[in-house]
C-alpha positions in Angstrom: 78.4 61.6 -26.4 81.4 59.8 -27.8 81.0 57.4 -30.6 81.9 53.8 -30.0 84.9 52.5 -31.9 84.6 49.5 -34.2 86.5 47.4 -31.6 84.1 48.4 -28.8 81.1 47.5 -31.0 82.6 44.0 -31.7 83.4 43.6 -28.1 79.8 44.3 -27.1 78.5 41.9 -29.7 80.9 39.1 -28.5 79.8 39.8 -24.9 76.1 39.7 -25.9 76.7 36.4 -27.8 78.4 34.8 -24.7 75.6 35.9 -22.4 72.9 34.5 -24.8 74.8 31.2 -25.2 75.2 30.8 -21.5 71.5 31.5 -21.0 70.5 28.9 -23.6 72.9 26.3 -22.2 71.5 26.8 -18.7 67.9 26.4 -20.0 68.7 23.2 -21.8 70.5 21.8 -18.7 67.4 22.5 -16.6 65.1 20.9 -19.1 67.3 17.8 -19.1 67.2 17.6 -15.3 63.4 17.9 -15.4 63.1 14.7 -17.4 62.6 12.1 -14.7 62.1 8.5 -15.9 58.4 7.5 -15.6 57.3 4.9 -13.1 58.2 4.4 -9.4 61.6 4.9 -8.1 62.3 1.5 -6.5 64.4 2.8 -3.6 65.9 0.7 -0.8 64.5 -2.6 0.6 62.0 -2.2 3.4 59.7 -4.6 5.3 56.1 -4.9 4.2 53.1 -6.6 5.8 50.8 -8.1 3.2 47.2 -9.2 3.7 44.5 -10.7 1.5 41.6 -8.1 1.4 38.3 -9.5 2.7 39.9 -12.7 4.1 40.1 -12.7 7.9 41.4 -16.3 8.1 44.2 -15.8 5.6 47.6 -15.3 7.3 49.5 -12.1 7.1 52.8 -12.3 5.2 55.9 -10.4 6.0 57.7 -9.4 2.8 61.0 -7.6 2.3 61.8 -5.7 -0.9 61.7 -2.5 -2.8 58.6 -0.6 -4.0 59.0 -2.3 -7.4 59.3 -5.7 -5.7 56.1 -5.0 -3.7 54.2 -4.0 -6.8 55.1 -7.3 -8.5 54.3 -9.3 -5.4 50.9 -7.7 -5.1 50.2 -8.5 -8.8 51.2 -12.1 -8.4 49.5 -12.9 -5.1 46.5 -10.5 -5.0 47.6 -9.3 -1.5 47.8 -5.6 -0.5 51.0 -4.6 1.3 51.7 -1.7 3.6 55.0 -0.7 5.3 55.6 -2.8 8.5 55.4 -0.5 11.5 57.7 -2.5 13.7 
């Protein structure tokens, strides 16, 4: 077998370094994309129908807002909201 020249050895080392750097960079990018902020993603406004549990005489309330708005509304009023089917 032929012996590799010094230039070929350096070329292989540079190529190996580029491959390793690309691999590490792609791993870091994937890890950064995996970090999703905690909590609900609020999303678009939708229509909710909200009721007071265990109170058949209490009127249903129609509420428009995001998921985050609904969570706050439920905390403030004690109602439970579900998406309006109509």
